DSSP file (Angstrom, degrees, kcal/mol; ACC not computed):
  #  RESIDUE AA STRUCTURE BP1 BP2  ACC     N-H-->O    O-->H-N    N-H-->O    O-->H-N    TCO  KAPPA ALPHA  PHI   PSI    X-CA   Y-CA   Z-CA
    1    1 A M              0   0    0      0, 0.0     2,-0.5     0, 0.0     0, 0.0   0.000 360.0 360.0 360.0 138.9  -70.4  -30.8 -178.8
    2    2 A V        +     0   0    0      1,-0.2     0, 0.0     2,-0.0     0, 0.0  -0.677 360.0 179.5 -75.2 122.1  -74.2  -30.6 -178.7
    3    3 A E        +     0   0    0     -2,-0.5     2,-0.3     2,-0.0    -1,-0.2   0.654  51.8  93.8-103.1 -17.4  -75.3  -27.5 -180.7
    4    4 A D        -     0   0    0      2,-0.0     2,-0.5     1,-0.0    -2,-0.0  -0.585  56.2-162.3 -78.1 134.9  -79.2  -28.0 -180.2
    5    5 A R        -     0   0    0     -2,-0.3     2,-0.7    97,-0.0    -2,-0.0  -0.976  19.0-129.6-119.0 129.8  -80.8  -26.3 -177.4
    6    6 A I        +     0   0    0     -2,-0.5    96,-1.8     1,-0.2    97,-0.3  -0.645  43.9 151.3 -81.1 110.4  -84.2  -27.4 -176.2
    7    7 A T        +     0   0    0     -2,-0.7     2,-0.5    94,-0.2    -1,-0.2   0.275  29.9 115.8-122.6   2.7  -86.4  -24.0 -176.0
    8    8 A N    >>  -     0   0    0      1,-0.1     4,-2.6    59,-0.1     3,-0.8  -0.718  63.3-137.7 -84.2 123.5  -89.9  -25.4 -176.6
    9    9 A G  H 3> S+     0   0    0     57,-0.8     4,-1.8    -2,-0.5    -1,-0.1   0.764  99.5  46.9 -41.0 -43.7  -92.2  -24.9 -173.7
   10   10 A K  H 3> S+     0   0    0      2,-0.2     4,-1.8    56,-0.2    -1,-0.3   0.859 112.3  49.4 -77.0 -31.6  -93.8  -28.3 -173.9
   11   11 A R  H <> S+     0   0    0     -3,-0.8     4,-1.9     2,-0.2    -2,-0.2   0.930 110.3  50.2 -72.4 -46.0  -90.6  -30.2 -174.3
   12   12 A I  H  X S+     0   0    0     -4,-2.6     4,-2.6     1,-0.2    -2,-0.2   0.906 111.2  50.8 -59.7 -41.8  -89.0  -28.3 -171.3
   13   13 A A  H  X S+     0   0    0     -4,-1.8     4,-2.6     1,-0.2    -1,-0.2   0.854 109.2  51.3 -65.5 -35.0  -92.2  -29.2 -169.2
   14   14 A Q  H  X S+     0   0    0     -4,-1.8     4,-1.6     2,-0.2    -1,-0.2   0.880 109.1  49.1 -65.9 -36.8  -91.8  -32.8 -170.2
   15   15 A L  H  X S+     0   0    0     -4,-1.9     4,-2.1     2,-0.2    -2,-0.2   0.934 112.8  48.9 -62.6 -53.6  -88.2  -32.9 -169.1
   16   16 A L  H  X S+     0   0    0     -4,-2.6     4,-2.3     1,-0.2     5,-0.2   0.923 108.5  53.2 -55.0 -45.6  -89.2  -31.3 -165.8
   17   17 A S  H  X S+     0   0    0     -4,-2.6     4,-2.0     1,-0.2    -1,-0.2   0.872 108.1  50.0 -59.9 -38.8  -92.0  -33.8 -165.3
   18   18 A S  H  X S+     0   0    0     -4,-1.6     4,-1.4     2,-0.2    -1,-0.2   0.885 111.8  48.6 -66.6 -40.8  -89.5  -36.7 -165.8
   19   19 A E  H  < S+     0   0    0     -4,-2.1    -2,-0.2     1,-0.2    -1,-0.2   0.870 114.5  45.8 -72.2 -33.4  -87.1  -35.2 -163.2
   20   20 A L  H  < S+     0   0    0     -4,-2.3     3,-0.3    -5,-0.2    -2,-0.2   0.864 122.8  33.0 -76.9 -37.1  -89.9  -34.7 -160.7
   21   21 A S  H  < S+     0   0    0     -4,-2.0    -2,-0.2    -5,-0.2    -1,-0.2   0.487 103.0  77.6 -97.0  -8.2  -91.5  -38.1 -161.1
   22   22 A G  S  < S+     0   0    0     -4,-1.4     2,-0.4    -5,-0.2    -1,-0.2   0.417  81.1  74.2 -92.9   9.3  -88.4  -40.1 -161.8
   23   23 A R        -     0   0    0     -3,-0.3     8,-0.2     5,-0.3     3,-0.0  -0.890  45.7-177.5-122.6 150.7  -87.0  -40.4 -158.3
   24   24 A D        +     0   0    0     -2,-0.4     2,-0.3     6,-0.1     5,-0.1   0.192  64.0  67.3-131.3  15.5  -88.1  -42.5 -155.3
   25   25 A R  S  > S+     0   0    0      0, 0.0     4,-0.8     0, 0.0     3,-0.4  -0.922  88.0   2.0-132.0 158.0  -85.7  -41.4 -152.6
   26   26 A G  T >4 S-     0   0    0     -2,-0.3     3,-0.8     1,-0.2     4,-0.4  -0.195 117.5 -28.1  71.6-161.6  -85.0  -38.2 -150.6
   27   27 A T  G >4 S+     0   0    0      1,-0.3     3,-1.7     2,-0.2    -1,-0.2   0.865 139.1  55.9 -54.8 -46.7  -87.1  -35.1 -151.0
   28   28 A L  G >4 S+     0   0    0     -3,-0.4     3,-1.4     1,-0.3    -5,-0.3   0.676  92.5  73.1 -73.2 -18.7  -88.0  -35.9 -154.7
   29   29 A G  G << S+     0   0    0     -4,-0.8    -1,-0.3    -3,-0.8    -2,-0.2   0.759  98.6  48.1 -66.0 -19.9  -89.4  -39.3 -153.5
   30   30 A N  G <  S+     0   0    0     -3,-1.7    25,-2.3    -4,-0.4     2,-0.4   0.310  97.5  91.4-102.2   5.9  -92.3  -37.4 -152.0
   31   31 A V  E <   +A   54   0A   0     -3,-1.4     2,-0.4    23,-0.2    23,-0.2  -0.811  51.9 173.7-104.6 141.8  -92.9  -35.3 -155.2
   32   32 A S  E     -A   53   0A   0     21,-1.9    21,-3.3    -2,-0.4     2,-0.5  -0.973  36.4-114.8-144.3 161.1  -95.3  -36.2 -157.9
   33   33 A V  E     -A   52   0A   0     -2,-0.4     2,-0.3    19,-0.2    19,-0.2  -0.823  44.5-177.5 -89.7 124.0  -96.8  -35.0 -161.2
   34   34 A V  E     +A   51   0A   0     17,-1.9    17,-2.9    -2,-0.5    -2,-0.0  -0.829  52.5  15.0-122.6 163.2 -100.6  -34.5 -160.6
   35   35 A D  S    S-     0   0    0     -2,-0.3    -1,-0.2    15,-0.2     2,-0.2   0.841  78.2-170.9  45.2  49.4 -103.6  -33.5 -162.8
   36   36 A A        -     0   0    0     14,-0.2     2,-0.7    -3,-0.2    14,-0.2  -0.503  17.4-153.3 -64.1 132.4 -101.6  -33.9 -166.1
   37   37 A D    >   -     0   0    0     12,-2.6     3,-1.3    -2,-0.2    -1,-0.0  -0.923   7.4-171.1-113.7 103.9 -103.3  -32.7 -169.2
   38   38 A A  T 3  S+     0   0    0     -2,-0.7    -1,-0.1     1,-0.2    11,-0.0   0.702  86.2  54.2 -64.5 -22.2 -101.8  -34.9 -172.0
   39   39 A D  T 3  S+     0   0    0     -3,-0.1    -1,-0.2    10,-0.1    10,-0.0   0.526  78.7 126.5 -88.4  -8.2 -103.5  -32.6 -174.6
   40   40 A A    <   +     0   0    0     -3,-1.3     2,-0.3     9,-0.2     9,-0.1  -0.227  35.9 179.7 -56.9 138.0 -102.0  -29.4 -173.2
   41   41 A D        -     0   0    0     23,-0.1    23,-0.2     7,-0.1     6,-0.1  -0.897  34.9 -81.7-136.6 164.2 -100.1  -27.3 -175.9
   42   42 A V        +     0   0    0     -2,-0.3     2,-0.3    23,-0.1    23,-0.2  -0.242  47.1 174.9 -65.9 153.7  -98.3  -24.0 -175.6
   43   43 A S    >   -     0   0    0     21,-1.0     3,-0.8     4,-0.1     4,-0.2  -0.975  43.3-115.1-155.0 150.7 -100.1  -20.7 -175.7
   44   44 A A  T 3  S+     0   0    0     -2,-0.3    -1,-0.1     1,-0.2    -2,-0.0   0.855 119.0  51.1 -50.8 -38.7  -99.2  -17.1 -175.3
   45   45 A E  T 3  S-     0   0    0     -3,-0.1    -1,-0.2    20,-0.0    20,-0.1   0.707 122.6-104.8 -77.8 -19.8 -101.2  -17.0 -172.2
   46   46 A G    <   -     0   0    0     -3,-0.8     2,-0.5    18,-0.2    19,-0.2   0.650  28.3-131.8  97.2 106.3  -99.6  -20.0 -170.7
   47   47 A T  E     - B   0  64A   0     17,-2.1    17,-3.6    -4,-0.2     2,-0.3  -0.796  22.6-117.5 -96.0 128.9 -101.5  -23.3 -170.8
   48   48 A E  E     + B   0  63A   0     -2,-0.5    15,-0.2    15,-0.2     3,-0.1  -0.513  37.2 174.0 -65.6 125.0 -101.7  -25.3 -167.5
   49   49 A A  E     -     0   0A   0     13,-2.6   -12,-2.6     1,-0.3     2,-0.3   0.783  55.6 -27.2-100.1 -40.5  -99.9  -28.7 -168.2
   50   50 A Y  E     - B   0  62A   0     12,-1.2    12,-2.6   -14,-0.2    -1,-0.3  -0.982  54.9-113.5-168.0 163.3  -99.7  -30.3 -164.8
   51   51 A G  E     -AB  34  61A   0    -17,-2.9   -17,-1.9    -2,-0.3     2,-0.5  -0.628  23.6-127.7-101.4 168.9  -99.6  -29.8 -161.1
   52   52 A I  E     -AB  33  60A   0      8,-2.1     7,-3.3    -2,-0.2     8,-1.1  -0.982  23.7-161.1-119.5 120.7  -96.8  -30.6 -158.7
   53   53 A G  E     -AB  32  58A   0    -21,-3.3   -21,-1.9    -2,-0.5     2,-0.3  -0.715  10.4-175.8 -98.9 150.1  -97.6  -32.7 -155.6
   54   54 A Y  E >  S-AB  31  57A   0      3,-3.1     3,-0.6    -2,-0.3   -23,-0.2  -0.894  75.5 -15.2-148.0 118.9  -95.7  -33.0 -152.5
   55   55 A Q  T 3  S-     0   0    0    -25,-2.3   -24,-0.1    -2,-0.3     3,-0.1   0.902 129.0 -53.6  50.3  46.6  -96.7  -35.4 -149.7
   56   56 A N  T 3  S+     0   0    0    -26,-0.3     2,-0.4     1,-0.2    -1,-0.2   0.715 118.7 109.5  64.7  33.4 -100.2  -35.8 -151.3
   57   57 A E  E <  S-B   54   0A   0     -3,-0.6    -3,-3.1     0, 0.0     2,-0.6  -0.998  73.3-120.7-132.3 134.1 -100.8  -32.0 -151.4
   58   58 A R  E     +B   53   0A   0     -2,-0.4    -5,-0.3    -5,-0.3     3,-0.1  -0.666  39.0 166.5 -73.5 117.9 -100.8  -30.0 -154.6
   59   59 A I  E     +     0   0A   0     -7,-3.3    15,-3.0    -2,-0.6    16,-0.5   0.456  52.0   9.4-111.0  -1.3  -98.1  -27.3 -154.3
   60   60 A G  E     -BC  52  73A   0     -8,-1.1    -8,-2.1    13,-0.3     2,-0.4  -0.985  53.8-128.9-167.7 171.2  -97.5  -26.0 -157.7
   61   61 A T  E     -BC  51  72A   0     11,-2.1    11,-2.8    -2,-0.3     2,-0.5  -0.997   9.4-150.5-137.1 140.4  -98.4  -25.6 -161.3
   62   62 A V  E     -BC  50  71A   0    -12,-2.6   -13,-2.6    -2,-0.4   -12,-1.2  -0.947  18.3-169.1-106.7 122.4  -96.5  -26.0 -164.6
   63   63 A R  E     -BC  48  70A   0      7,-2.2     7,-2.0    -2,-0.5     2,-0.5  -0.859  14.7-133.2-117.5 150.6  -97.6  -23.8 -167.6
   64   64 A L  E     +BC  47  69A   0    -17,-3.6   -17,-2.1    -2,-0.3   -21,-1.0  -0.857  24.8 172.4-105.0 131.8  -96.5  -24.1 -171.2
   65   65 A F  E >   - C   0  68A   0      3,-2.8     3,-0.9    -2,-0.5   -56,-0.5  -0.895  45.5-103.8-127.6 161.7  -95.5  -21.1 -173.3
   66   66 A P  T 3  S+     0   0    0      0, 0.0   -57,-0.8     0, 0.0   -56,-0.2   0.833 117.4  22.0 -55.7 -33.7  -94.1  -21.2 -176.8
   67   67 A D  T 3  S+     0   0    0    -59,-0.2     2,-0.3   -58,-0.1   -59,-0.1   0.254 129.9  10.0-120.0  12.6  -90.7  -20.4 -175.7
   68   68 A A  E <   -C   65   0A   0     -3,-0.9    -3,-2.8     2,-0.0     2,-0.4  -0.984  59.1-127.8-172.8 166.9  -90.5  -21.5 -172.0
   69   69 A A  E     -CD  64  99A   0     30,-2.4    30,-3.6    -2,-0.3     2,-0.4  -0.942  23.4-146.6-125.6 155.2  -92.3  -23.3 -169.2
   70   70 A T  E     -CD  63  98A   0     -7,-2.0    -7,-2.2    -2,-0.4     2,-0.5  -0.957   5.6-151.5-129.2 153.7  -93.0  -21.9 -165.9
   71   71 A V  E     -CD  62  97A   0     26,-2.7    26,-2.9    -2,-0.4     2,-0.5  -0.966  13.4-172.9-119.2 119.0  -93.3  -23.3 -162.4
   72   72 A S  E     -C   61   0A   0    -11,-2.8   -11,-2.1    -2,-0.5     2,-0.3  -0.937   6.9-168.8-107.0 128.2  -95.5  -21.6 -159.8
   73   73 A V  E     -C   60   0A   0     22,-0.5   -13,-0.3    -2,-0.5   -14,-0.1  -0.840  25.0-165.1-115.8 153.0  -95.5  -22.8 -156.2
   74   74 A N  S    S+     0   0    0    -15,-3.0     2,-0.4    -2,-0.3   -14,-0.1   0.165  74.9  69.8-116.4  18.9  -97.8  -22.1 -153.2
   75   75 A R  S    S-     0   0    0    -16,-0.5     5,-0.1     1,-0.1    41,-0.1  -0.999 113.1  -6.7-138.0 135.8  -95.3  -23.5 -150.5
   76   76 A Q  S  > S+     0   0    0     -2,-0.4     4,-2.4     3,-0.1     5,-0.3   0.894  79.5 166.8  48.5  48.0  -92.0  -22.0 -149.4
   77   77 A V  H  >  +     0   0    0      1,-0.2     4,-2.4     2,-0.2     5,-0.2   0.908  69.5  46.8 -59.7 -47.2  -92.4  -19.4 -152.2
   78   78 A D  H  > S+     0   0    0      2,-0.2     4,-1.6     1,-0.2    -1,-0.2   0.868 114.7  47.6 -69.6 -38.5  -89.7  -17.0 -151.0
   79   79 A T  H  > S+     0   0    0      2,-0.2     4,-2.2     1,-0.2    -2,-0.2   0.930 115.5  43.4 -64.6 -47.0  -87.2  -19.8 -150.5
   80   80 A I  H  X S+     0   0    0     -4,-2.4     4,-2.6     1,-0.2    -2,-0.2   0.918 115.4  45.9 -71.3 -45.1  -87.8  -21.5 -153.7
   81   81 A T  H  X S+     0   0    0     -4,-2.4     4,-2.4    -5,-0.3    -1,-0.2   0.863 113.5  51.7 -66.0 -35.7  -87.8  -18.3 -155.8
   82   82 A E  H  X S+     0   0    0     -4,-1.6     4,-3.1    -5,-0.2    -2,-0.2   0.929 109.5  49.0 -62.7 -46.3  -84.7  -17.1 -154.0
   83   83 A A  H  X S+     0   0    0     -4,-2.2     4,-1.3     1,-0.2    -2,-0.2   0.900 112.5  50.3 -67.0 -35.3  -82.9  -20.4 -154.7
   84   84 A A  H  <>S+     0   0    0     -4,-2.6     5,-2.6     2,-0.2    -1,-0.2   0.904 111.4  45.9 -64.5 -41.8  -84.0  -20.1 -158.4
   85   85 A R  H ><5S+     0   0    0     -4,-2.4     3,-1.8     3,-0.2    -2,-0.2   0.885 108.5  56.0 -61.7 -41.8  -82.7  -16.6 -158.7
   86   86 A D  H 3<5S+     0   0    0     -4,-3.1    -1,-0.2     1,-0.3    -2,-0.2   0.841 106.7  51.7 -62.3 -30.9  -79.4  -17.6 -157.0
   87   87 A S  T 3<5S-     0   0    0     -4,-1.3    -1,-0.3    -5,-0.2    -2,-0.2   0.341 126.1-100.9 -88.6   6.2  -78.9  -20.3 -159.7
   88   88 A G  T < 5S+     0   0    0     -3,-1.8    -3,-0.2     1,-0.3    -2,-0.1   0.643  76.2 138.6  89.5  10.8  -79.5  -17.8 -162.5
   89   89 A L      < -     0   0    0     -5,-2.6    -1,-0.3    -6,-0.2    -2,-0.1  -0.756  54.2-116.8 -93.6 140.8  -83.1  -18.6 -163.4
   90   90 A P        -     0   0    0      0, 0.0     8,-2.9     0, 0.0     2,-0.5  -0.367  24.2-158.3 -70.2 143.9  -85.5  -15.7 -164.1
   91   91 A V  B     -E   97   0A   0      6,-0.2     6,-0.2    -2,-0.1     4,-0.1  -0.985  14.7-131.8-121.1 133.8  -88.5  -15.3 -161.8
   92   92 A T    >   -     0   0    0      4,-3.2     3,-1.6    -2,-0.5     6,-0.0  -0.216  29.8 -98.6 -77.5 172.3  -91.5  -13.4 -163.0
   93   93 A D  T 3  S+     0   0    0      1,-0.3    -1,-0.1     2,-0.1    -2,-0.0   0.755 124.9  54.1 -62.7 -25.0  -93.3  -10.6 -161.1
   94   94 A D  T 3  S-     0   0    0      2,-0.1    -1,-0.3   -22,-0.0    -2,-0.1  -0.014 124.3-103.3-100.9  32.4  -95.9  -13.1 -159.9
   95   95 A D  S <  S+     0   0    0     -3,-1.6   -22,-0.5     1,-0.2     2,-0.4   0.685  72.0 145.2  65.9  29.2  -93.2  -15.4 -158.5
   96   96 A A        -     0   0    0    -24,-0.1    -4,-3.2   -26,-0.0     2,-0.6  -0.761  49.1-127.2 -94.9 137.6  -93.2  -18.0 -161.3
   97   97 A I  E     -DE  71  91A   0    -26,-2.9   -26,-2.7    -2,-0.4     2,-0.6  -0.786  21.6-144.6 -88.8 129.5  -90.0  -19.6 -162.2
   98   98 A R  E     -D   70   0A   0     -8,-2.9     2,-0.7    -2,-0.6   -28,-0.2  -0.810  10.7-165.8-103.1 117.6  -89.3  -19.3 -165.9
   99   99 A L  E     +D   69   0A   0    -30,-3.6   -30,-2.4    -2,-0.6   -87,-0.1  -0.899  11.9 172.9-110.0 117.0  -87.4  -22.2 -167.6
  100  100 A E        +     0   0    0     -2,-0.7     2,-0.3   -32,-0.2    -1,-0.1   0.464  64.2  24.8 -98.4  -6.2  -86.2  -21.0 -171.0
  101  101 A S  S >  S-     0   0    0    -32,-0.1     3,-1.5     1,-0.1     4,-0.3  -0.990  77.5-110.4-156.7 157.9  -84.2  -24.1 -171.9
  102  102 A G  T >  S+     0   0    0    -96,-1.8     3,-0.8    -2,-0.3     4,-0.4   0.774 116.6  63.3 -61.2 -25.2  -83.9  -27.9 -171.1
  103  103 A A  T 3> S+     0   0    0    -97,-0.3     4,-0.6     1,-0.2     3,-0.4   0.730  93.2  63.0 -73.5 -19.5  -80.7  -27.1 -169.3
  104  104 A S  H <> S+     0   0    0     -3,-1.5     4,-1.6     1,-0.2    -1,-0.2   0.559  83.7  81.0 -79.9  -8.4  -82.6  -24.9 -166.7
  105  105 A V  H <> S+     0   0    0     -3,-0.8     4,-2.4    -4,-0.3    -1,-0.2   0.915  86.7  50.7 -64.6 -42.0  -84.6  -27.9 -165.5
  106  106 A K  H  > S+     0   0    0     -4,-0.4     4,-2.2    -3,-0.4    -1,-0.2   0.931 111.8  49.2 -62.3 -46.2  -82.0  -29.4 -163.2
  107  107 A R  H  X S+     0   0    0     -4,-0.6     4,-2.1     2,-0.2    -1,-0.2   0.870 109.8  53.2 -63.1 -31.4  -81.6  -25.9 -161.5
  108  108 A A  H  X S+     0   0    0     -4,-1.6     4,-2.6     2,-0.2    -2,-0.2   0.949 109.8  46.7 -69.7 -46.0  -85.3  -25.6 -161.1
  109  109 A V  H  X S+     0   0    0     -4,-2.4     4,-2.4     1,-0.2    -1,-0.2   0.872 110.5  52.4 -65.6 -33.6  -85.6  -28.9 -159.4
  110  110 A D  H  X S+     0   0    0     -4,-2.2     4,-2.2     2,-0.2    -1,-0.2   0.910 109.7  49.4 -64.2 -42.3  -82.7  -28.0 -157.1
  111  111 A A  H  X S+     0   0    0     -4,-2.1     4,-2.0     2,-0.2    -2,-0.2   0.895 112.3  49.9 -63.1 -43.3  -84.5  -24.8 -156.2
  112  112 A L  H  X S+     0   0    0     -4,-2.6     4,-3.0     1,-0.2     5,-0.2   0.947 111.8  46.1 -57.8 -53.1  -87.6  -26.9 -155.5
  113  113 A V  H  X S+     0   0    0     -4,-2.4     4,-2.9     1,-0.2     5,-0.3   0.904 109.1  55.8 -54.9 -45.2  -85.8  -29.3 -153.3
  114  114 A A  H  X S+     0   0    0     -4,-2.2     4,-1.3     1,-0.2    -1,-0.2   0.896 112.4  42.7 -60.9 -43.0  -84.1  -26.5 -151.5
  115  115 A G  H  X S+     0   0    0     -4,-2.0     4,-1.8     2,-0.2    -1,-0.2   0.934 113.8  49.8 -67.6 -49.2  -87.4  -25.0 -150.6
  116  116 A L  H  < S+     0   0    0     -4,-3.0    -2,-0.2     1,-0.3    -1,-0.2   0.892 113.4  46.4 -60.7 -39.8  -89.2  -28.2 -149.7
  117  117 A E  H >< S+     0   0    0     -4,-2.9     3,-0.8     1,-0.2    -1,-0.3   0.802 109.2  54.7 -76.1 -24.5  -86.3  -29.3 -147.4
  118  118 A D  H 3< S+     0   0    0     -4,-1.3    -1,-0.2    -5,-0.3    -2,-0.2   0.824 107.3  53.0 -68.7 -33.0  -86.2  -25.9 -145.8
  119  119 A G  T 3<        0   0    0     -4,-1.8    -1,-0.2     1,-0.2    -2,-0.2   0.310 360.0 360.0 -88.8  10.1  -90.0  -26.2 -145.0
  120  120 A R    <         0   0    0     -3,-0.8    -1,-0.2    -5,-0.1    -2,-0.1   0.499 360.0 360.0 -61.0 360.0  -89.7  -29.5 -143.3
């Protein structure tokens, strides 16, 4: 059994980036990582690491915190945040999805896909 849990914001954001850019079919085939800052590091205020693009339009931002990463979107916000909450992910007062572990990445991707498919 694996006892280690990934809780570093930068590592969580890296895992999310891999999930978002690693597919070439379906809804995720139209998703990309944009404006990536390779030198971004965690901060208490949340450092912008990269944007999320969908069909050549920037639709979101990923920020790095010491113990989490957050995903903010500007498209299908209600649908995406509702799907995130339904999967057990915390959503901040400003509608950012908070990823507190590497295990939360898949659920965040599923929430994003649900919102993007709903907005077609």
